[in-house]
Structure formats: structure tokens, C-alpha cells
C-alpha positions as CSV (number, residue, x, y, z in Angstrom):
1,M,-13.7,-79.6,37.2
2,L,-16.8,-80.1,39.7
3,S,-17.9,-76.8,39.2
4,T,-17.9,-76.9,35.3
5,L,-20.0,-80.6,35.8
6,L,-22.3,-79.0,38.4
7,L,-23.0,-75.7,36.0
8,I,-23.8,-78.1,33.3
9,I,-25.9,-80.0,35.4
10,L,-28.0,-77.2,36.8
11,I,-28.4,-75.7,33.0
12,L,-29.9,-78.9,31.8
13,L,-32.0,-78.8,35.0
14,I,-33.2,-75.7,34.1
15,V,-34.0,-76.2,30.5
16,G,-35.9,-79.0,31.5
17,A,-38.0,-77.5,34.3
18,A,-39.4,-74.9,31.5
19,P,-43.2,-75.0,31.4
20,A,-43.5,-76.4,27.9
21,W,-45.7,-79.2,28.3
22,P,-49.2,-79.4,28.7
23,H,-49.1,-81.1,31.9
24,S,-46.5,-78.9,33.4
25,R,-47.7,-75.4,32.4
26,S,-49.8,-75.4,35.7
27,W,-46.6,-75.1,38.0
28,G,-45.7,-71.8,36.2
29,Y,-42.2,-70.7,36.5
30,A,-41.5,-72.1,40.2
31,P,-39.4,-75.2,39.0
32,S,-37.0,-72.9,36.8
33,G,-36.9,-70.0,39.0
34,L,-35.7,-72.3,41.9
35,L,-33.2,-73.7,39.7
36,G,-32.2,-70.4,38.3
37,T,-31.4,-69.3,41.8
38,L,-29.5,-72.1,42.3
39,L,-27.4,-71.6,39.2
40,I,-26.6,-67.9,40.3
41,I,-25.4,-69.2,43.8
42,V,-23.3,-72.0,42.2
43,L,-22.2,-69.4,39.6
44,L,-21.0,-66.8,42.6
45,L,-19.1,-69.6,44.3
46,A,-17.4,-70.6,41.5
47,V,-16.2,-67.2,40.6
48,L,-15.2,-66.7,44.4
49,G,-13.3,-69.9,44.1
50,R,-15.4,-71.8,46.8
51,I,-15.9,-74.7,44.7
């Protein structure tokens, strides 16, 4: 249950961090790259049964 909720929240954060607005285009892909890395870590932990 907790891992599913965490996974959904991380996916929403990745979508929100995409540089789609004019004020965030200068950020590049750093926010979504960081959140993508967190998403991969959480997915690995969920698959291994650590969460």
C-alpha cells in the first residue's frame, strides 16, 4: 500500500517537474532527472520487497 502511494506521488512529481513552462525551461532536465532516479530506486526497492 505504502509503496503504491509513494510510486504514484513520484510519478506525479516527475510529470510536474518537466520543463514545460517558460519560467522552468532554464532549469533543463535536472528536476525530472533527479525525480526519475528516485523513481527507479523506489521501483527497485518495491520489487526486492524492501518497502
